[in-house]
N, C-alpha and C positions, 0 to 999 in steps of 0.2 A: 540553557544559555550556551552560546557558542564558546568553545575553548579558545584561549588565546594562542596565536601562532606568531612567533617573532618575525619581524620584517613584513607583517601583513598590513595592508593599507585598505581602508574603505573609502570609496568615493561613490557618490550617488550615480546609479546607472542612468543613461540618457537615452532619448529616442522615444518613438511612439509607444513601444511596448514596455517601457521602463515602469517599475513599481517601487514604491517606497520600501526599503529593506532588501533590495536585490543584492546579489552576491558581491564579494570583494572583486576589484578589478584593478588593472594598471591605471596609473594616473591619467585622467582625461583633462581637458581644459576646464578651468573653473566654471562651474555651472551657474545658471541664473538663480538657483536656490541657495547659493552659498550664504553662510551666516557670518555676521561680524562676531567677534568675541563677546561683545555686549549682548547680542541677541542669543548667542549660545548659552551664556550664563542665565539669561531670562528663561530660556526654554527648558533647561534641565533643573532649574531651581537651586536652592542652597543645599549644602551638604556634600557636594561632589568636588567642586573646584573653588579654591580660595585664592584670590589674587595676592601674590607676594610683591610683585613689581611689574608695572606696565609702562615702560619708558616711552612707548609710542601710543599710549592710550589703549582703549579697547575697540578701536575701529578696524584693525586688520581682519581680513576675511578668513574664515575657516572653510576650506574646501574638502578636507578629509581628515581621518584620524589614523595615525601611524603607530604601530607597536615597535619600539626600538629594539634592535637586536645588538647587544653589546659584543657578542661573540663573532658576528659576521658582518660583511659590508651591506649596508642598507642605504638606499638613496632617500634623501629628504627632499620633497618637492615644495614649491611655494604654496602657502596656505595650509600646510599640514599642522595638526595638533599632535605633537610627539609625546607619546606616553613612555616615560623613562622607566620601563619595567626592568627590574633587576639592577638598576643603577642607584646607588645610595647618594643622597644629596651631599654627603660629606666625603665622597670618594673622588679620586683624581679624574675618573671618567666623566663626572658630571660637568665640570667646566668645559671639557672638550666637546661634550654633546651640546651644551648651550651655545658655544662658539660656532659649531657646525650648523646648528639649526638657524642661528642668526644669519650666517652667510648664505644659507640656502633659501632664505625668505620665508621660513616657516611662520605660522601664526603664533604658536606658543609651545612651551614645554611644560609638561606636568610631572611632578616628582613627589615621592613620599618622604616623610621626615625620618629621623629628627632633623630640624631645619635651623640654620643660622640665618635669620631674615636679612641681617645687614650684609652678610657675605653674598647671599644669593642675589640681593638687590644690586650689589656692585657688579656681579657677573651679568645680570640681565641688562643693566645700563650699558656695560661695555659691549655687549653683543647686539643691543637694540632689539631685544625680543622679550615678550611677556613670559613670566614664569608663574605657574599655578602650583599650589600645594594640594595634595590629595590626602584626606584623612587616612591615617595608618591602618585603621580597622576596616577600611573599605577595600574590597577585592578589585583588582585591576579589571577583571572581566565585567564587573558592574559599571565601572567608569566607561570602559570601551563601548558597552552596549548602549548606555544612555546617550553618549555623544553621537554614536553612529545613528541612533534613532532620530535624534534632533536634526542631524544633517540630511538624512533621508526624507524626513517630513518636510523640511524647508524646501527641498528640491521638488517634492511632489506637489506642493501647494504654491510654488512660485508663480504659476500661471494666473492665480487668483489675485495677485498683488495689485493689478490695475483697478480692481473693484474696491479700492480703499474706502473705509467708512467716512473719512473726512471729505473725500471728493463727493461721495453721495450726499453728504450734508450740504455742501456748497451748491450742488446742483439743485437740491430741494429748496434751499433758501432763495435761489435765483428764480425758480419756477413759482414759488409762493409769493415773492415780491411782485411778479408780473400779474398774478391772479388777484392779489389783495390791493395793489395800487400804492404800496408804501414799502420802505426799507424793512427787511426781515433779518433778525438775528437769532441764532441758536446758541444757547449757553449750556454749560454743564451745571451740576447741582451746586457748585461753589461760585456760580456766576462768571466763570471764565469763558471767554468767547470761543466757540467751536467752529462756527461758520457764519457768514454774512452775505447778503445779496450784493452783486456788483453795483457800483455807483452809489453805495451807501453814503450818507451825509457825514463827512468827516468833521464838520463843524459842530456836530452833536457831541457834547461832553461825554455822554454815555459811551459813544462809539470811539471817540478819540482816545480816551483813557485805555480802552481795551486793546487798541492797536499796539500799545507798549507790551502786551502780553500778560497783563494782570487785571483783575477786576477794579472798577473805579471805586476807591475807598469812600469818597464823599457820598456817592450814590448808594453804595452798600449800607453805609451808616444811616442814610435817610430812609432806606427801605426797612431797616430793622427798627429804627425809632418809631416810624409810623405804623409798624405792624403789617405793612403791605406784603412783605416777603412771606410771612406765615400765612397770610390770607391767600396768596397765590398758591402756596404749597397745598393748602387744604381745600381750595375751591374746585368744583367740578366744571366750572365754566371760566372763560377768560376774565381777567380783572383789568379794569382801566387804571393806569397809573400816569401821573404827570410829574416826573422828577423836576426839580428846579433847574432851569437852563436847558431842558430837553423837551422835545415835542411829546405830546400825549401819545400813549401807546397802549395796545392790548397785550397782556402777557398771560400765558397759560403754561401749565406744567407738562413735561414729558414724563410719562409714567410706565412702569412695568408692574402691574398689579397695584399695590398701594405704595410702592417705593417711588420717590421722585428722583428721576435720573437727570433732569435738566429743565430748561425753559425755552419756549419759543415766543418771540415778541414781534409785533409789527408796529411801526410808527405811523402816525396819522399823516397822510399826504394831502393832496388837493381835495380828495373826497373824504368826508367824515366817516369814521369807522362805525358800523352798525351791527345789527344782529346777524346779517348774512356773513359779515367778516368774522364774527365770533365762531360761527359754525365751520367756516373754512379753516380758521386757525386751529380748532380742535382736531380736524382731519389731518392737518399738517403735523401736529404734535404726535398723532398716532402713527403717521408714516415715518416720523423721525426716530421712533423708539428702537427699531432694529439696528440702525446705524449708530445710535448713541451707545447701545449695549455693546456692539462690536468694538467701538472706540474705547469704551470703558474697560473692556477685558484686556485690550492691549495696554492701556494706561495702568491697569492694576498690576500687570506683570512687570512693567517698567518701575512702578512704585515699589513693588516688593524687592526688586534688585537694588534700587537706590537705598531702600531701608536696610537691606543686608549690608551694603557697603558702609553706610553711616554707622551701623552697630559695630562693625569690625574696626572702624577708625576710632570710635570713642572707647572701645575696649583695648585699644593699643595694638591690635594685630593687623589692621588693614592699612591700605595705602591712601594717604590724603591726596596724592596726585591722581589716582584712579577715580576717587570720589569727585574731585574737581572736574575731571574730564567728563565724567558721567553727567554732572550737573550743568556742564557747559560754562563753567566759571574759572577764573584764575585760582591757582592754589593758594595765593596770598589774599584771597577774598575776605572781606570783613564779615563777621558773623556774630550771632548771639545764640546761646544755647538755653533752652528752657527745660526744666525737669518736672515731672509729675509723679507722685506716688500716693498710695492710700495712707491716711493718717494712721500711724502705728507701724507702717513700713511693709505690710504683707497683704497681698490680695487673698480673698477668701477662697476662690476657685479659679482654675485656669481660664474658664470662660469669662470671668470678671476682668482679667487682664486683657483679653482680646477685645472686650467691650470698651475698656478704657482706651486702648490703642486706637480703636475706630473713632471714638469720640474726639480724641486729640487730633486725629488725622482730619476729621470733618471740620474741626475748628480752624485748623491751619489752612484748609482749602478756602475757607471764608476770609482768611487774612488778605490784606491788600496786596501783599507781595509773595504770598505762598509760603510754604515751609515743608521741610522733610521730617518725617517721624520715624523713630526706631524704638523698639522695646528691648531692654536688657534686664533680666531678672524681674523684679517687681516695679521697676521704674521705666517710665516712658519719656523719651527725649524728643524735643522739636528743635530743628535747626532753622534759624531765621536770618535773612540778610539784615544785619543791624544798621547798615547805613540808610536803610529805607524807612525805618520806623523808630519813632521816639520811644523812650522807656515807658512813658505813661500809656502809650498805645499798646505796647506789649503787655503791660500789667492789666490793662482793660481786657485784652484778648484772653489772657490766662485766667482772669477772674470769671469771665463768661464760661470758660470750659469747666472750672471748678463748680460753678453753679449748676451747669447741666449734669455734671457727674452726680451731684447730690440729688437733684430732682428726677433725673431720668433713670439713673442706675442705683440710687440709694447708697452711694459710696462717698464717704467723707474723704476728701483728698487735700493734699498740700501741693504747692507749686513754687519752684525756685527759678529766678531769672538771673542768668550769669552776666558777667561784664562783657562789653563789646571787645572782641578779639580779632586780630589780623592773622590770617593764615590758618587753613584747615588742619595743618599739622599740630596746631595747639588744641585741637578738640579733646584729647585725653586730659589736658590740664583744665580746660573749661568744664569738662565732665566732673572732675574732682571738686571744683568750686561749687557746682550745682549740687552734687551729692552731699557736700558739707552742709549747705543750707537746708536741703531736704531733711537731713538728719536732725538738725536743730529744730525745724518746724514740726516735724513728726513727734519729737519727744516733748515738746512744750504745749502750753495752753494758750499761746498767743494767736495772732492772725494766721490764716492758712497760706498766705502769699507774701513773699518778700524777695527783694533783689539781694545779690551778694554784697553790694555796697552797703545796704542797710544793715546787714548782719556781719559785716567784715570783722569787727572787733571780737564778737562772739565766736566767729569761725576761727580766727587766729588763736584764741584761747583754747578752743576745742582741739586744735591741732597740737598746741603746746602741751595740753593735758595728755594726749596720746604719747607724745615724746617723753613726758615725765614718767608715764607708766612703764615705758621701755627702759628708762634710766632713773630708777627711784632715788639715786643719790642727789639728783637735782632738787629734791624737795627736803633734803636734810638741812637743819639749821634752826634759826630762832623760832619760826612758826611751828615746827614740829615739837620743839621744847615747850612752847606756850600751850599747845594743844594737850600735851601730856600733863602739864600742871593743872589745866582746867579739869581734865578727867579725874585726876587723883585728889585734888584739893578743893574742888567745887568753886573755882574762881571763874571770872568772866572775861578773861583777857582776849580771847579770839573775837567774841562779839563786840567788845569795845574797840578793838583794832579795826574791825570791819566797818563799824560806824564812823570811825575817824577817817578812814580812807574814802568812804562813800561821801563824806562831807568835805572832800578836797583838803584834808588835814586842818580843818577849821574847828578848834576845840569847842567854841560856842555852839555851832551847828551840830556837832557830834553829840554834845551833851543833851541837846533837845531831842535828838533821835533816840537816845537811850533813856530819856526821862530821868536824868540825874543832874546834880549840880556840876557846873564846869570844874570846880575844884576836885570833885570826886573823879572826874575824867582825867584831870592832870595827875592826880595821885596814882591812878592805875597805870598811866603811861610811864611814870617815873619808876614804879615798881617793876614794870616789864624790863626796863634797862638794868635794874639792880639784880633781877633774878636770872635773866638769860643773856644780857649784854646787848639787847637790841637798841641801837642808837638811831632814833627817827630823825635826828638832825643831819645825819649823813645821807646824801641823796642816793648813793648806790645801795646802801642797806635798806633805805626806805623803798626803793624800786623793787629790790629782790623780795622784800617782805610782802609787799602788796601783791606781787606776781604769784608768789608761793601761796598766799592766802586765797587768791581768786582761783588758782588751779585746783585747790583742794576743797573749796567751799562751794563755788558756783557749779550749777548743773546746766 
């Protein structure tokens, strides 16, 4: 590995003899292969750079990587990723470096900890430049090498950018439509539109809904209910489908081996679709495979980056602004968080967690408005735009995923649906709500799926129970005294009081619950007051007594 030299800058060499990884050079003009910060993070993967603050988003171009020399004059050029080698984030030199890099138009500054995120964010905002954190255990030469390689690779492959797989698919759809005599659409495995032939019929509900960028929920539901979607996935030949309100069409799967990558369909036009059209459609599906795979690889890299961003935000370490920028939404976007975990709270093997993540991700792809998935520990979270789907639809979706986990993976799971929240900055709070419900569901024998609103009272009690464990004096008083009397004298004051509270303080109903005469119940209540001073006619004492009772009895 090349040793670091302060003040050294790498920019991709240019010209007909240039090769990826050529030597360091003076700054040239930004190359065609320059990366955005977003693309750089995708290319190098997680574990190298963590976004602390990105006031201008992650769209700035990275043209080179510069090793900062705090001891001597070093020029910073536009597009540089400045590695703050030897500069502590807490030193007076760091604000000067951030300010200098911002004024020079650098892409970003990378620094090692210990970090004060709030302070660094204020510096980044003031200078208008992105700041990355580098793990303290990572060597600077590793970071330098991986960034250098990403920039060089981007430069070397820039000439291939015109052969974008999406353009290939649109060209294929256009040619197929001319050959088949009807509109052609190509979808991914989640039925999101990848390409369509020109002049496609926008009056078709199938097509019109997809123009908005998401699958048509009504038609997806129809395909699932009728079993046609599974038939298409499993069939070796095209299947004819006739969705309500849409023309009849032939649909076949795009495959790589046994894996379904997507679908190709042709709508019936003036000429009825026959056997010759089926053979042509199969050939088109075969031709689409390579482009769909290339598109999927690019999307997988993007999905991984988004997933890493979501995980960092729900963990409380990432930037909600950067996540919003990456998703193309406002930071105050309304959302709903769903959480999944195995019943009991722990996955058996690491591979099991990977399978669960993939299953949830696949389920979100099939959702009407998509979703973003991230795994943290043994829990998998899905972020959904709450304004787009009703709670019952979200519950239905989560229930389907739980069923698939049981039948396909043999894993019993629970799922929690959080409340609708505004602002991605509230994701850590939403995660805490979801975690609380997952904890309650996993510990009990009730249904495996619930919303936070459905378990709100139990969630509040669970949080108060944790608070009481930290401050035991909150549980001192009448209930503790009655519990001790029950233990030493074989009385039944606690069970009597529990039945009384469960019956809304109705003596008649409480006596029925206890299978005793109501006079017996009244006698016990009177004796409680005599022995420990509990006055159930005092509303404050009654409230505290019931709360202490539930905090120490309920599980």
